[in-house]
C-alpha positions, -999 to 999 in steps of 0.1 A, spaced: -357 -923 -517 -364 -891 -496 -358 -857 -513 -327 -838 -501 -335 -811 -475 -313 -786 -496 -306 -787 -533 -281 -761 -548 -284 -761 -586 -258 -745 -609 -254 -716 -584 -234 -687 -599 -225 -652 -586 -207 -625 -606 -194 -592 -593 -186 -573 -623 -159 -592 -641 -153 -616 -611 -172 -649 -609 -171 -656 -572 -193 -688 -575 -193 -706 -608 -220 -732 -616 -220 -749 -581 -244 -778 -575 -248 -800 -544 -273 -814 -520 -276 -817 -482 -296 -847 -468 -321 -843 -440 -306 -852 -406 -269 -850 -419 -240 -828 -410 -224 -818 -443 -190 -799 -446 -182 -771 -471 -145 -767 -473 -120 -749 -496 -93 -722 -494 -100 -686 -485 -116 -668 -514 -131 -700 -528 -166 -687 -527 -180 -706 -497 -194 -677 -478 -208 -662 -510 -226 -695 -516 -241 -692 -480 -252 -656 -487 -271 -669 -517 -287 -698 -499 -297 -678 -469 -313 -650 -489 -289 -622 -482 -279 -618 -519 -295 -630 -551 -277 -654 -575 -267 -643 -610 -278 -677 -622 -290 -710 -607 -316 -721 -581 -318 -731 -544 -345 -756 -533 -354 -761 -496 -375 -791 -489 -382 -795 -526 -393 -758 -533 -373 -729 -547 -365 -703 -522 -348 -679 -547 -356 -643 -540 -370 -648 -505 -355 -626 -479 -337 -640 -448 -366 -633 -424 -390 -653 -447 -365 -682 -448 -361 -680 -409 -399 -685 -408 -394 -715 -430 -368 -730 -408 -335 -720 -424 -311 -701 -402 -274 -691 -405 -244 -678 -383 -218 -654 -393 -180 -654 -394 -179 -622 -375 -198 -625 -344 -218 -593 -334 -240 -598 -303 -261 -571 -289 -235 -558 -264 -260 -539 -242 -280 -571 -236 -274 -601 -214 -266 -635 -230 -301 -647 -223 -316 -616 -238 -295 -621 -269 -308 -656 -273 -344 -646 -267 -341 -622 -297 -341 -652 -319 -367 -669 -299 -393 -643 -304 -397 -656 -340 -416 -686 -327 -425 -674 -292 -440 -639 -293 -448 -639 -256 -419 -627 -235 -422 -655 -209 -422 -682 -236 -393 -665 -255 -373 -664 -222 -380 -700 -215 -368 -710 -249 -337 -689 -245 -330 -709 -213 -335 -741 -231 -311 -732 -259 -285 -717 -235 -284 -752 -217 -281 -769 -251 -250 -749 -262 -234 -747 -227 -242 -711 -218 -264 -715 -187 -238 -702 -164 -232 -672 -185 -269 -664 -191 -272 -633 -170 -238 -618 -180 -235 -590 -205 -228 -604 -240 -199 -580 -243 -181 -599 -214 -180 -632 -232 -148 -648 -243 -143 -657 -280 -155 -692 -274 -185 -678 -255 -194 -655 -284 -192 -683 -308 -216 -703 -287 -238 -673 -283 -240 -670 -322 -249 -706 -324 -276 -702 -298 -292 -671 -314 -296 -691 -346 -309 -721 -328 -335 -701 -309 -353 -692 -342 -362 -730 -344 -344 -740 -376 -346 -773 -394 -316 -764 -416 -286 -745 -400 -258 -729 -419 -227 -725 -398 -201 -702 -412 -168 -709 -395 -183 -714 -360 -150 -728 -348 -127 -701 -361 -105 -685 -336 -110 -713 -310 -80 -732 -294 -78 -770 -297 -96 -777 -263 -124 -752 -271 -128 -770 -304 -131 -805 -287 -156 -790 -263 -180 -776 -290 -179 -808 -312 -203 -826 -288 -225 -796 -288 -229 -797 -326 -237 -834 -323 -264 -827 -298 -279 -801 -322 -281 -827 -350 -295 -852 -326 -323 -828 -317 -334 -829 -354 -314 -800 -370 -297 -806 -403 -263 -788 -406 -243 -775 -434 -210 -760 -421 -182 -740 -436 -150 -750 -417 -112 -748 -420 -107 -769 -388 -102 -803 -404 -101 -821 -371 -137 -810 -366 -148 -816 -401 -136 -852 -400 -152 -858 -366 -185 -843 -375 -193 -846 -413 -206 -877 -431 -201 -858 -464 -177 -830 -475 -181 -807 -504 -149 -789 -517 -151 -755 -534 -120 -741 -551 -119 -710 -573 -158 -708 -572 -162 -744 -586 
């Protein structure tokens, strides 16, 4: 049996007297879309910040493709093929949509022409081709969510952590983005997603992990 792409082992994070994540363990299989659900304040995003290298766990380990990645910074993890999105979308407002995506593409494509070509490919994948030359600040909420997804995809991830990428979207916008996420997975990207929109979770995820009160 193939090793899971991601293994979270007894992950714990304490902030003073508060234990935000308490001895959490789960796996994510390569090629899957896995959901991470639970009420607000359950510890989902804190778990993401530890997995993606933005904070160090108080205890436990994170294995990516069979190797511990504990203590590695986000930029090192991006080079290994692990990317994430953020709940609060903050594009570079002074740049176009295409240029925003290219910022991610420079990780694997240091030449400008190659980075721009990759930005165009990713824009088409997420449905932003018609918006490519607009200022990122002119995008709707749905457009900004797609841009956040595109910037992460442009880094060339094998594992993508999506933090509430559907939050703030109306039902028709959610229906429109579900096929985009399915195309991303079909392109060979494994997805772990935090989501409150159960319609999307049930449509997309083969497996769902529930966190409540950090457990």
